[in-house]
N, C-alpha and C positions, 0 to 999 in steps of 0.2 A: 763575666762567664762563670766564675767559680760561685759568686753570689746567687746566680739563676739556679745553677746545679743543686745548690744547698736548699734553696726554696722549694724546688721540685722534689727534693728527697723528703723535705718537711711534709709536703702535701701527700706523697705516698705513705708516709707514716700514719696519717689520719686514717688512710684506708685499711690499716692494720698490719703494715710491714715493720720489721725491725730496722735499725740503721743499716745493717750489713745487707738485708734483704733489699731494701730500697736501692743501696749502692749498686748491687748486682743486677736488679731489674733495670736500672738506668742505663748501665753499661750495655745490656743486651739490647735495650730500645735504641740507643743512639747508634749502635753498630749495625742495626738491622737483623742480624743473626749472629751467634757466636758458639764456638766450641768451648769446652772447659780449657784447652790450651789457650785460646784467644783471651779468655777471661783473666786466667792466672797472669798473662803477660801485662794485662793492663790494671789488674787490681793487685798491686804488690803488696797490700796489707792483709790480704786473705790467703790462707794456706789451702792445699787441695782437699784435705778431708773436710775442712769447714766449708769449702765452696760446694761440695757434692751435698751437704746438709742443707745449704741454703737454696741451692736449685731444687731439691726435693721439696723443701717447704713451699717455694714459689709456684711450683706445679700443683701442690696440693690446695694452695689458696687461689688458683686459677689465673696467675699472672703471666705465666709462660707456658709453652708447649714445647716438646722435643721430638725430633726426627727419629724414625725407627732405626735407620742404618747406624754404621759406626764410621767415624766418631760422631756422637750424637750432636746435632746443631740445635741450639736453643733460639726460640724466637719469642718476643714480647708480645703479649695481647694488647691490641690498640687501647690507648688511655680512654677513648671515648666510649668503648664497649664495656671497659672496666667500670666506669662511673655510672653507665646506663644499668648494667646488671645489678650494681649495688644499689641503685635507686630503686629498681623493682624490688629487691630484697628488703630495703628498708620500709617500702610502702606496704609489703606484705606483713612485715613485722610490726608495723604501726597498727594495721587493721586489727591484727591479732591481739596486740597489747591493749588497744581501746576496747575490744570485745571482753578481754579478761578483766580489765578495770571495771568495766560496767557490770560484769556478772559479781565480781568481789564487792562493788558498791551496793548492789541489790541485797546481797547476803547481810552485809554490814548494816544497812538500813533496817533489815528484819529483826536484827539482834540488838540494835542499838536503843538504849532507853529513851533518849531525848537528843534532838539535834542542836549542835552548836549554831546559834542564830547569828552571831557575830564573831569573825576570826581575824586575828591580827596578820598583816602582811608587812614584811620589812624590805627596806631598799627599793631602789629604782627598778632594777631587774625584777624583783619580786612582784611589784605593782603592775608592771608591764606584762608580766605572765598571767597575772590574775585578771587583767583586762582582756588579754587574747582568750583566756578560758571562758569568760562571760559572754564575748562576741560569738565564739564558736558555738555555743549552746543556744543562742538567740533563734527563735522560730518565727516571730511576727514583727517585733518592734524593738528598737533600741534608741534610748535617749542618752546622749552623751555630752559631757562638757570636758573638753581637753585642752591642756596648754599646747602651744605650737610644737616644741619638741617631741611630745608624746604623739600628736597627730602625724608628723612627719614619719616618725618611727614605725607606725602601725598601718600606714595608707594602704599597703597591699591587703592587709587583713579586712580593712573597711570596704575595699573593692570586691573582695570575695563575698562579704556579708551582703552588699548591694546586688551583687550578680545572683544571689539566691532569693531576690525579691523582698528582702527584710526592709521594712520602713525604718529609715534612720534620721533621726532628729539630732543634728550635730552642731554644737556651738563651740567655737574655738577661740582662744584668746591667747597672745594680744594680736595676733596676725595669722593670716593663711598665705603660705607662699604660693606663686603663681602656678608652679609646676603641680602642686597638690590640687590647686582649684581647677586646673585644666583636666586632671586625672579624673575628677569626681563629676565633672559638669554634665556628663551624658547621661547619668543615672535618673530614672524617674521615679524612684522610691526614696529620694533624698531631699530633705530640707537642710540647708546649711546657713549658719548665721555666725557673725563675728561680733566680739565684745573687747573692748580694750583691757579690761581688769579681770573679768570672770569671777567666781565666787569660790570655785574648788575644783578639783579633779573628780569626776563622777561618771560611771558608766553603768547603765541599768538595762537589763534585758528582760523583756516581757513582764516588768514590774515584779518579778519574782526573785531576782538576784541583782546585787550591785557592787561596784567597786568604789570606794571613796578615799581621797587623800586631801590634805590641806594644801590650798593654793601657794602657800608660803614655800613649799618644797620646789616650786617650779618658777618662782619669781625671778624676772630678768633684772629687777630694780634693787635686789638686795644681794647681800653676801651669799654665796652657795653654801648648802646645808651638808655637812659631811654625810656620806652614804650610811653610816652607821646609825645616823639619827633621823633617817627618813622612814616613814611607817604610813599604813594606811589600813583600811578594813574591807573585808570581804563579807557582804551582809546579805542574809536571807530573812531578816525580820521585816515582815511587810509594813509595819507601821513605820519603821525608820526609812525604808525605801520610799515610801510616799512623802514623808517629810522633806527628804531630799529632792524628790521631784517638784514638791510645791516650790521650793526655793528656785529650782532650775527653771520652772515656768515663768517666774517673775522676771529673771534675767533674760530669758528667751524673748519675751515680749517686747523688750527694750532693745534687743540686739539688731544689728544690721543684716538685713536678708541679703544673701549672695546667691543662693540656688534654691529654687522650689518647683514642685510640680505645679502646673497650671490649675487655677479654679475655673474648671471646665468640665463638662460631662464626661469627657474621655479619660479624666483621671480617676474615675469611680467605677466599681466599687472600692472602698478602702477601709481597713480595719484600724481601730484605735484601742488600745489597751490602757495607755496614759491619759486619763480623763481630760487633763488639762489641755492637751494637744487636740483632742477631739472637739473639745468645747471651742477652742480657738478656730479650728477649721470650720465648724458650723457658724461662728459669729461672723467670719469672713465671707463665708458663702451668702448668708442672708443680707449683709451689707452691700454685696454686689447684685442683689436682686434675684438670687437663686432660691429654689425651694427644695431643701434636702430631704429625702426620704430615707429614714434610718431603721435599722434593726437593733434593738437593745437587749442585752442579756443582763439582768440584774438581779439584785435581792431587794425584797420589800423591806423599807426601812422599819416598819412595825413588827412584822411577823418573821423576818429573815428567810422567808422562802424564795426560791428561785422563780423569777418572772420574766418572761419574754414578751417584748412589745415591739410592734411595727407601726410606723406612721410617719407624718410629715412633722418636721421641726418647724414650729411656728413663733419661737421666742427663745433668746438667750438673756440671762440675767446674770450680771457680774457685779459685785460689791466687795467691801472688805471682809465680810463674813460668809456670804453665800455666792456660789458659782453653780449655775445649773442651766438646763434647757427644757423647754416644753414640747412634749409630743403629742400631737393630735392624732388619735388611732381610729377615728371615725365614731366610736360610741362614747367618746369623752377624752379627756386629756390627763397626761400625768407629768409631774416634774422628775427630772433625772439628774442626780448630783454624783459627785465622785466618792473616793474613798471616805468612809466615816460619816457619810450623808447624815444629816440631822433633821432637816425641815422638809426634805423632798419626799416623794412617794417611793422612789427607787435609788438604790446605790448601785451605780454601773459597775459591771465586771468588764464588759466589752461592748463597744459601739461600732456598728457598721454602717458607714454612709453607703447605701446600696446604689443610690442615683440621685442625680440633681436635675431639676427643670426650671425653666424661666417661668 
């Protein structure tokens, strides 16, 4: 009984009460209602002047109310109502804080001479916070390679991401618990694969920002690393992000597929920012006898001008050094490559598979 009372007082303290205020609130709540006399009889360690100050503070903070007559009778506000009101308050404060941070960030960006392209992140909690930040800012696409313990920890965040319609390419290692698999199975914007070893922890959003950490920090096969020695990187340097994504693609193609949207007309249109994922989708569609019609936004490899092309994909080429696809746009054909394309006509920025036909 005493242990439960102490735990409840501890919860009340997190809502902003002092030890004494929590004790008085709990006494009133358990009694249903109470006068000062009732409270003084049950709370031997609180004297009368102190009790009046505590009651005034509890009323000011919205935890109790008092009758008009004399002697005053005090009643506790329902705990559910207290938590709900504070939830509304926190939601409002959150929106205001996010807005203020966004305004301050825009001002900072205007006066900042140059942007830090790679930042150090320390500790497991720091890495997880960075991952959540990256996921929250994703608009169209996320590529993620996650160890099991991180996947389990952020599954709620992943569900929110998927419910927003963001395409998620998720590779987990070394295993995916059944309860996580069941929670994610119903989403139509998810491709989920599993690998025994993995290559690193990596989360990239819209190919513009990424978080990276060594696989070693999450290895179940080796001695745990002390928290103080765990680190990673928050990256906005585009070339580094693409190099990480290139490694991710290699592991992805070899991994066991567990969840995917169907290769069928109803799955499209679909947007691809990560070129390797779009290329693999086109390759699979062609192998199944489908004709994909695409819209490509890219840069001319020679002139660097922005070019938009629409047409049917007729071929995919994949080798050690070259990966691209060919688009027939009616009056001719162009080859489309990924980041840092060298021998193709276009370097893709965005590929949209508009529709597929037999």
